[in-house]
C-alpha positions as CSV (number, residue, x, y, z in Angstrom):
1,M,0.0,16.8,-30.5
2,S,-1.6,14.1,-32.5
3,G,-1.1,10.6,-31.4
4,A,-0.1,11.6,-27.8
5,S,-2.3,9.9,-25.2
6,P,-3.5,12.1,-22.4
7,R,-2.0,11.4,-19.0
8,R,-4.2,9.6,-16.6
9,E,-4.0,9.7,-12.9
10,V,-3.9,6.2,-11.3
11,R,-5.5,5.6,-7.9
12,I,-3.1,3.4,-5.9
13,L,-4.1,1.7,-2.7
14,G,-1.2,0.7,-0.4
15,L,-2.0,-1.9,2.2
16,D,0.1,-2.8,5.3
17,P,-1.4,-6.2,6.5
18,G,-2.0,-6.9,10.1
19,L,-4.5,-8.9,12.0
20,R,-5.1,-6.2,14.7
21,F,-4.6,-3.2,12.4
22,T,-4.3,-3.2,8.7
23,G,-3.1,0.2,7.4
24,W,-4.3,1.6,4.1
25,G,-3.4,4.6,2.1
26,L,-4.6,5.9,-1.2
27,V,-2.5,8.2,-3.5
28,L,-3.1,9.6,-7.0
29,S,-0.1,9.0,-9.3
30,D,0.4,11.0,-12.5
31,G,3.8,9.9,-13.7
32,Y,6.2,10.8,-10.9
33,R,3.7,13.3,-9.3
34,L,1.9,12.0,-6.3
35,R,-1.1,13.3,-4.3
36,H,-2.5,12.1,-1.0
37,V,-6.2,11.1,-1.2
38,A,-7.0,9.3,2.1
39,D,-5.5,6.9,4.7
40,G,-6.6,5.0,7.7
41,V,-6.7,1.6,9.4
42,V,-9.1,-1.3,9.4
43,A,-9.2,-2.6,13.0
44,T,-10.4,-6.0,14.2
45,T,-11.6,-7.0,17.7
46,A,-8.6,-8.6,19.4
47,S,-10.8,-10.8,21.6
48,A,-12.9,-12.2,18.7
49,P,-12.3,-15.7,17.2
50,L,-9.8,-15.7,14.2
51,A,-12.5,-16.4,11.6
52,D,-14.6,-13.4,12.9
53,R,-11.5,-11.1,12.8
54,L,-10.7,-12.1,9.2
55,L,-14.3,-11.4,8.3
56,E,-14.1,-8.0,10.0
57,L,-10.9,-7.3,8.1
58,H,-12.5,-8.3,4.7
59,R,-15.6,-6.2,5.4
60,G,-13.5,-3.2,6.4
61,L,-11.4,-3.5,3.2
62,E,-14.5,-3.8,1.1
63,K,-15.8,-0.5,2.5
64,V,-12.4,1.2,1.6
65,L,-12.4,-0.4,-1.9
66,E,-16.1,0.7,-2.5
67,L,-15.5,4.2,-1.2
68,H,-12.2,4.9,-3.0
69,Q,-12.3,2.8,-6.1
70,P,-8.6,2.2,-6.6
71,D,-7.1,1.2,-9.9
72,E,-4.2,-0.8,-8.5
73,A,-3.2,-2.1,-5.1
74,A,0.2,-2.8,-3.4
75,V,0.7,-5.0,-0.4
76,E,3.8,-5.3,1.8
77,N,5.3,-8.8,1.7
78,T,5.7,-9.2,5.5
79,Y,8.2,-11.5,7.1
80,V,7.9,-12.7,10.7
81,A,10.1,-15.4,12.0
82,R,9.9,-14.9,15.8
83,N,6.6,-16.6,16.7
84,P,5.2,-19.3,14.4
85,D,1.6,-18.8,15.6
86,S,1.8,-15.0,15.0
87,A,3.3,-15.6,11.6
88,L,0.4,-17.9,10.6
89,K,-2.2,-15.4,11.8
90,L,-0.4,-12.6,9.9
91,G,-0.3,-14.8,6.8
92,Q,-4.0,-15.4,7.0
93,A,-4.7,-11.6,7.4
94,R,-2.3,-11.0,4.5
95,G,-4.3,-13.4,2.4
96,V,-7.5,-11.5,3.1
97,V,-5.7,-8.2,2.3
98,M,-4.6,-9.5,-1.1
99,L,-7.9,-11.2,-1.9
100,A,-10.2,-8.2,-1.3
101,P,-8.8,-6.1,-4.2
102,A,-8.2,-9.2,-6.4
103,L,-11.9,-10.2,-6.1
104,R,-12.7,-6.8,-7.7
105,G,-10.3,-7.4,-10.6
106,I,-7.8,-4.9,-9.2
107,L,-4.1,-5.5,-10.0
108,V,-2.2,-6.4,-6.8
109,R,1.6,-6.1,-6.5
110,E,3.8,-7.1,-3.6
111,Y,6.9,-5.3,-2.2
112,G,9.3,-6.3,0.6
113,A,9.9,-3.9,3.5
114,M,13.5,-3.2,2.3
115,E,12.2,-2.4,-1.2
116,V,9.6,0.0,0.2
117,K,12.2,1.8,2.3
118,R,14.6,2.0,-0.6
119,A,11.9,3.5,-2.9
120,V,10.7,6.0,-0.3
121,V,13.9,6.9,1.6
122,G,16.7,5.7,-0.6
123,N,17.9,3.3,2.1
124,G,16.6,-0.2,2.6
125,H,17.6,-0.2,6.2
126,A,15.9,3.1,7.1
127,E,14.2,3.5,10.4
128,K,10.4,3.9,10.7
129,E,10.7,7.6,11.6
130,Q,12.7,8.2,8.4
131,V,10.1,6.6,6.3
132,Q,7.3,8.6,8.0
133,H,9.3,11.8,7.5
134,M,9.7,11.1,3.8
135,V,6.0,10.2,3.4
136,R,5.2,13.6,4.9
137,H,7.7,15.2,2.5
138,L,6.4,13.4,-0.6
139,L,2.7,13.9,0.3
140,P,2.5,17.5,1.8
141,G,-0.3,18.0,4.2
142,V,-0.7,14.3,5.1
143,A,-1.5,13.8,8.8
144,F,-1.8,10.0,9.3
145,K,-3.1,9.0,12.7
146,R,-1.4,5.6,13.0
147,A,2.0,4.3,11.9
148,D,0.1,1.5,10.0
149,A,-1.4,4.1,7.7
150,A,2.0,5.8,7.2
151,D,3.4,2.4,6.2
152,A,0.5,1.8,3.8
153,L,1.2,5.2,2.2
154,A,4.9,4.3,1.8
155,I,3.8,1.0,0.1
156,A,1.6,3.0,-2.3
157,I,4.5,5.4,-3.0
158,C,6.8,2.5,-3.7
159,H,4.3,1.0,-6.2
160,A,3.9,4.4,-7.8
161,H,7.6,4.8,-8.3
162,H,8.0,1.2,-9.7
163,R,5.0,1.7,-11.9
164,S,6.3,5.0,-13.3
165,S,9.7,3.4,-14.1
166,R,8.0,0.5,-15.9
167,V,5.9,2.9,-17.9
168,A,8.9,5.0,-18.9
169,L,10.9,1.9,-19.9
170,A,8.0,0.6,-22.0
171,K,7.9,4.0,-23.8
172,G,11.7,3.7,-24.5
173,Y,12.8,6.3,-22.0
174,S,16.2,5.6,-20.5
175,P,16.4,5.8,-16.7
176,I,19.9,7.4,-17.0
């Protein structure tokens, strides 16, 4: 087939921001095919000053980025309205989570929680257990240790689906 470009797997890093635990999950995407690579959490010391915790978070993410060399990253656009102080701290952690891959020139996309649930489960109001079940179904053999890592994998899956759809539309394929 002359003129056909070879398919290329894309390494997608999903990130679920949190000041105490930031989940991360890496998948390989080849069109609509997905494969689990790794997942985990970056934990910070709860008793440490905020600046030190943000530095811990950045250093932990740097290790993940260096080890796994993702091509693209996806971050959950979190919404917290209950406690203003918690919302500000989460926003600062989220800033670090978005900045770490951006500093390496990695494309960073954002997705809301309902958008992630809709992409993974088909229902924007799905329960956490439903999302975890579908992550296990879509990535056979995955055995995440924390819910934060499962959430990060769901975010990576969401980005992979959106990315594949954008690529198909750019090539002139109709989604119907």
